[in-house]
C-alpha positions as CSV (number, residue, x, y, z in Angstrom):
1,M,4.8,9.1,-41.5
2,R,1.2,8.5,-42.5
3,Y,1.3,11.4,-44.9
4,F,4.6,10.2,-46.4
5,R,3.1,6.8,-47.0
6,A,0.0,8.3,-48.6
7,V,2.0,10.4,-51.0
8,C,4.1,7.4,-52.0
9,E,1.1,5.1,-52.6
10,A,-0.9,7.8,-54.4
11,G,2.0,8.7,-56.6
12,G,1.9,12.4,-55.9
13,F,0.9,15.2,-53.4
14,A,-2.3,16.2,-55.3
15,K,-3.8,12.7,-55.3
16,A,-2.7,12.0,-51.7
17,A,-4.3,15.3,-50.6
18,A,-7.6,14.2,-52.2
19,V,-7.5,10.8,-50.5
20,L,-6.7,12.3,-47.1
21,E,-9.0,15.3,-47.6
22,A,-6.0,17.5,-46.6
23,S,-4.4,20.5,-48.3
24,Q,-1.5,19.8,-50.7
25,S,0.6,22.5,-49.0
26,N,0.1,20.8,-45.6
27,L,1.2,17.5,-47.0
28,S,4.3,19.0,-48.6
29,A,5.1,20.7,-45.3
30,Q,4.7,17.4,-43.3
31,V,7.0,15.5,-45.7
32,A,9.6,18.2,-45.7
33,A,9.6,18.2,-41.9
34,L,10.1,14.5,-41.9
35,E,13.0,14.8,-44.3
36,R,14.6,17.5,-42.1
37,E,14.2,15.3,-39.0
38,L,15.8,12.3,-40.8
39,G,18.5,14.3,-42.6
40,A,17.7,12.6,-45.9
41,Q,15.7,13.3,-49.0
42,L,12.8,10.9,-49.4
43,L,11.0,12.0,-52.5
44,R,12.0,13.5,-55.9
45,R,9.5,15.3,-58.1
46,A,9.0,13.5,-61.4
47,A,7.2,14.2,-64.6
48,H,4.0,12.4,-63.4
49,G,4.2,13.0,-59.7
50,V,7.0,11.9,-57.3
51,E,9.5,9.0,-57.1
52,L,11.2,7.5,-54.1
53,T,14.9,8.0,-53.3
54,P,16.8,5.1,-51.9
55,A,16.2,6.5,-48.4
56,G,12.5,6.9,-49.2
57,T,12.3,3.3,-50.4
58,A,13.8,2.0,-47.2
59,L,11.5,4.2,-45.0
60,L,8.3,3.3,-46.9
61,Q,8.4,-0.4,-45.9
62,T,9.0,0.6,-42.3
63,A,6.1,3.1,-42.5
64,R,3.8,0.4,-43.8
65,D,4.9,-2.0,-41.0
66,V,4.4,0.6,-38.3
67,E,1.0,1.7,-39.5
68,D,-0.2,-1.9,-40.0
69,R,0.8,-2.7,-36.5
70,I,-0.9,0.4,-35.1
71,Q,-4.1,-0.5,-36.9
72,A,-3.9,-4.1,-35.8
73,G,-3.3,-3.0,-32.2
74,T,-6.2,-0.6,-32.5
75,R,-8.5,-3.4,-33.7
76,E,-7.4,-5.6,-30.9
77,V,-8.0,-3.0,-28.2
78,E,-11.5,-2.3,-29.7
79,A,-12.3,-6.0,-29.7
80,L,-11.2,-6.3,-26.1
81,A,-13.3,-3.3,-25.1
82,A,-16.3,-4.8,-26.9
83,G,-15.8,-8.2,-25.2
84,R,-15.2,-10.0,-28.6
85,I,-11.8,-11.4,-27.5
86,G,-10.1,-12.0,-24.1
87,A,-10.6,-14.5,-21.3
88,A,-13.2,-15.2,-18.7
89,R,-13.0,-17.5,-15.7
90,V,-16.4,-18.9,-14.6
91,G,-17.3,-20.9,-11.5
92,L,-20.3,-23.3,-11.2
93,I,-21.8,-25.1,-8.2
94,G,-21.9,-28.8,-8.7
95,T,-25.7,-29.1,-8.8
96,L,-25.9,-26.9,-11.9
97,V,-22.9,-28.2,-13.9
98,A,-24.9,-30.7,-15.9
99,L,-27.7,-28.3,-16.5
100,V,-26.0,-25.2,-17.7
101,T,-22.5,-26.1,-19.0
102,K,-23.3,-27.1,-22.6
103,A,-25.8,-24.4,-23.2
104,F,-23.5,-21.8,-21.7
105,L,-20.5,-22.9,-23.9
106,D,-22.7,-23.0,-27.0
107,R,-24.0,-19.5,-26.3
108,M,-20.5,-18.1,-25.8
109,A,-19.2,-19.8,-28.9
110,A,-22.0,-18.4,-31.0
111,V,-22.0,-14.8,-29.6
112,H,-18.4,-14.4,-28.4
113,P,-16.2,-16.9,-30.1
114,G,-13.0,-15.0,-29.4
115,V,-13.4,-15.3,-25.6
116,A,-11.4,-18.1,-24.0
117,L,-13.3,-19.7,-21.1
118,T,-12.1,-21.5,-18.1
119,L,-14.8,-23.3,-16.1
120,T,-14.4,-24.4,-12.4
121,E,-16.7,-26.5,-10.4
122,G,-16.8,-26.0,-6.6
123,A,-18.8,-25.4,-3.5
124,T,-20.3,-21.9,-3.0
125,G,-17.8,-21.0,-0.2
126,T,-14.8,-21.9,-2.3
127,L,-16.2,-20.1,-5.4
128,E,-16.9,-17.0,-3.3
129,H,-13.3,-16.8,-2.0
130,D,-12.0,-17.3,-5.5
131,L,-14.1,-14.4,-6.7
132,A,-12.8,-12.2,-3.8
133,A,-9.2,-13.2,-4.5
134,G,-9.5,-12.5,-8.3
135,R,-9.1,-16.2,-9.3
136,L,-12.6,-16.2,-10.8
137,D,-14.5,-13.5,-12.7
138,V,-18.1,-14.7,-12.4
139,A,-19.7,-17.6,-10.6
140,L,-23.2,-19.2,-10.3
141,I,-23.6,-19.8,-6.5
142,N,-26.0,-20.3,-3.7
143,L,-27.2,-17.1,-2.0
144,P,-26.8,-15.2,0.2
145,A,-23.0,-14.8,-0.2
146,S,-21.0,-15.0,3.0
147,V,-18.1,-12.9,1.6
148,R,-18.8,-9.2,1.8
149,S,-16.7,-8.3,-1.2
150,V,-18.8,-10.5,-3.5
151,R,-21.7,-8.7,-5.3
152,T,-24.6,-10.9,-6.3
153,K,-27.8,-11.0,-8.4
154,A,-30.5,-13.6,-7.5
155,L,-31.8,-15.6,-10.5
156,F,-34.1,-18.3,-9.1
157,V,-35.5,-20.1,-6.0
158,E,-35.5,-23.9,-6.0
159,E,-37.1,-26.3,-3.6
160,L,-35.1,-29.1,-1.9
161,V,-36.3,-32.6,-2.1
162,A,-35.5,-35.6,0.1
163,V,-33.6,-38.6,-1.2
164,V,-34.3,-41.6,1.0
165,P,-33.4,-45.4,0.9
166,G,-35.9,-47.7,-0.6
167,E,-37.5,-47.8,-4.1
168,R,-40.9,-48.7,-2.7
169,V,-41.8,-45.8,-0.4
170,A,-45.0,-44.1,0.3
171,R,-45.9,-41.5,-2.3
172,G,-46.8,-37.9,-1.7
173,E,-45.3,-35.3,0.6
174,M,-43.5,-36.1,3.8
175,R,-42.3,-34.0,6.7
176,L,-38.7,-33.4,7.9
177,A,-39.5,-34.8,11.3
178,E,-39.9,-38.3,9.6
179,L,-36.2,-38.2,8.9
180,A,-35.1,-37.2,12.4
181,N,-33.7,-40.6,13.4
182,R,-32.0,-41.4,10.1
183,P,-28.3,-41.0,9.3
184,W,-27.7,-37.9,7.1
185,L,-25.4,-36.9,4.3
186,L,-24.8,-33.1,4.1
187,P,-22.5,-30.8,2.2
188,G,-19.5,-29.5,4.0
189,S,-19.5,-26.3,6.1
190,E,-18.2,-24.2,3.2
191,N,-21.4,-24.9,1.3
192,A,-24.2,-22.5,1.8
193,L,-26.8,-25.3,1.7
194,R,-25.4,-26.8,4.9
195,G,-26.7,-24.0,7.0
196,V,-30.0,-23.9,5.1
197,I,-30.7,-27.6,5.7
198,E,-29.6,-27.6,9.4
199,A,-31.8,-24.6,10.2
200,A,-34.8,-26.3,8.6
201,C,-34.2,-29.4,10.6
202,E,-33.9,-27.4,13.8
203,R,-37.2,-25.8,13.0
204,A,-38.6,-29.3,12.6
205,G,-37.4,-30.2,16.1
206,F,-34.1,-32.1,15.6
207,R,-30.5,-31.8,14.6
208,P,-29.4,-34.1,11.8
209,R,-27.0,-36.9,12.7
210,V,-24.4,-36.3,10.0
211,V,-22.4,-39.4,9.1
212,Y,-20.9,-38.2,5.8
213,E,-20.0,-34.8,4.4
214,Y,-19.6,-34.3,0.7
215,E,-17.9,-31.5,-1.4
216,T,-19.9,-31.8,-4.6
217,I,-23.1,-33.6,-5.6
218,R,-21.1,-36.0,-7.8
219,L,-19.9,-37.8,-4.7
220,V,-23.4,-38.3,-3.2
221,D,-24.6,-41.4,-5.1
222,E,-21.8,-43.7,-4.0
223,A,-21.8,-42.3,-0.4
224,M,-25.5,-42.8,0.0
225,A,-25.3,-46.4,-1.2
226,A,-22.5,-47.0,1.4
227,V,-24.2,-45.5,4.5
228,R,-27.9,-45.9,3.5
229,G,-28.5,-42.4,4.7
230,V,-30.8,-39.6,3.7
231,T,-30.3,-36.1,2.4
232,L,-31.9,-33.0,0.9
233,L,-30.9,-32.0,-2.5
234,P,-31.9,-29.3,-4.9
235,A,-34.5,-30.5,-7.4
236,A,-32.0,-29.8,-10.2
237,G,-29.6,-32.2,-8.6
238,V,-31.9,-35.2,-9.0
239,V,-33.5,-34.3,-12.3
240,D,-32.6,-37.7,-13.7
241,G,-34.0,-39.5,-10.6
242,A,-32.5,-40.9,-7.4
243,P,-29.6,-43.3,-7.2
244,A,-30.5,-47.0,-7.5
245,G,-32.2,-48.2,-4.4
246,F,-33.3,-44.7,-3.4
247,A,-36.4,-42.6,-4.0
248,V,-37.0,-38.9,-4.3
249,R,-39.7,-37.5,-2.0
250,R,-41.2,-34.0,-1.8
251,V,-41.0,-32.5,1.8
252,A,-43.8,-30.2,2.9
253,D,-41.6,-28.2,5.3
254,A,-38.3,-28.5,3.3
255,P,-36.3,-25.3,2.8
256,S,-35.5,-23.7,-0.6
257,R,-32.3,-22.4,-1.9
258,V,-31.7,-19.2,-3.8
259,V,-29.2,-19.3,-6.7
260,G,-27.6,-16.3,-8.4
261,L,-24.6,-14.8,-10.0
262,G,-21.6,-13.6,-8.0
263,W,-18.7,-11.3,-9.0
264,S,-16.2,-9.2,-7.1
265,A,-17.4,-5.8,-5.8
266,E,-13.8,-4.6,-5.5
267,R,-12.7,-4.8,-9.1
268,P,-14.5,-3.9,-12.3
269,L,-15.6,-6.7,-14.7
270,E,-13.6,-6.7,-17.9
271,Q,-15.7,-6.9,-21.0
272,P,-15.1,-10.6,-21.7
273,A,-16.2,-11.4,-18.1
274,A,-19.2,-9.1,-18.4
275,A,-20.2,-10.9,-21.6
276,A,-19.9,-14.3,-19.8
277,L,-22.1,-13.0,-17.0
278,V,-24.8,-11.9,-19.5
279,A,-24.6,-15.2,-21.3
280,L,-24.8,-17.2,-18.1
281,E,-27.9,-15.3,-16.9
282,D,-29.5,-15.7,-20.3
283,V,-28.9,-19.5,-20.3
284,V,-30.4,-19.8,-16.8
285,R,-33.5,-17.7,-17.5
286,R,-34.3,-19.0,-21.0
287,G,-33.3,-22.6,-20.5
288,V,-33.0,-24.0,-17.0
289,G,-35.6,-21.8,-15.4
290,Q,-38.4,-22.5,-17.9
291,R,-38.1,-26.3,-17.9
292,R,-37.5,-27.4,-14.4
293,P,-40.2,-28.3,-11.8
294,G,-39.6,-26.9,-8.4
295,L,-37.8,-23.9,-9.7
296,R,-39.1,-20.3,-9.8
297,L,-37.3,-17.5,-11.6
298,L,-36.8,-14.2,-9.8
């Protein structure tokens, strides 16, 4: 079919052979075989090359449509393989949504504008299960992962700071034991930070009296105002300061959290998702990690 179209558009076998870098005899044989298969004459020799028969005229348009579709399909497959088009589903823990979302979207729009993104905010445990179930491709989560089928790459370590009631509090570092008798707000059990904080409190000699559990950091401000409790938050989560009526304090024996990328170990990353993973890591390393106190890149 390709040879037939080339002969038609070149106006003869000799010119088509030169364009295709094929022998004229081979072209003639291919067109003759096509005519035998269809049971119709497609070309007639003319004084200055060839001319189409009615059957040839009808077939030429079909040949053009078929080849154009094949070329378009080939380009689309190549773009998918290169990560230039497609879709990627990305999860983010709440404490990093404000810090990375705009930079990540801008980076993907600049480098991979054909990739459609879906962003989901959630607790680490929820995001891990979504990765394992195939509902997400890549996620920025607290480490270590609790789901075995999630592969991870650590990006940074970040200290936790105390948020305590009272705008006029003593400056300088405090110790966790000073918060032993206060009501606590902590993330739910599906959040990896919960275990990190509870373990640090136990090392300090007490178990926190939890009066409120939150799913995402966006719910903390109103809850703290209601219960007048204390909590430990990642430094990135209070980059704009504490809620009104509260203060941020550094804690000498506070734990740190490790944040990294997660993806499924049981299914290969498609190229659009792999491109999103690279862009997300780049945004964290070049942007977030270089400008935030209390954060150390790994």
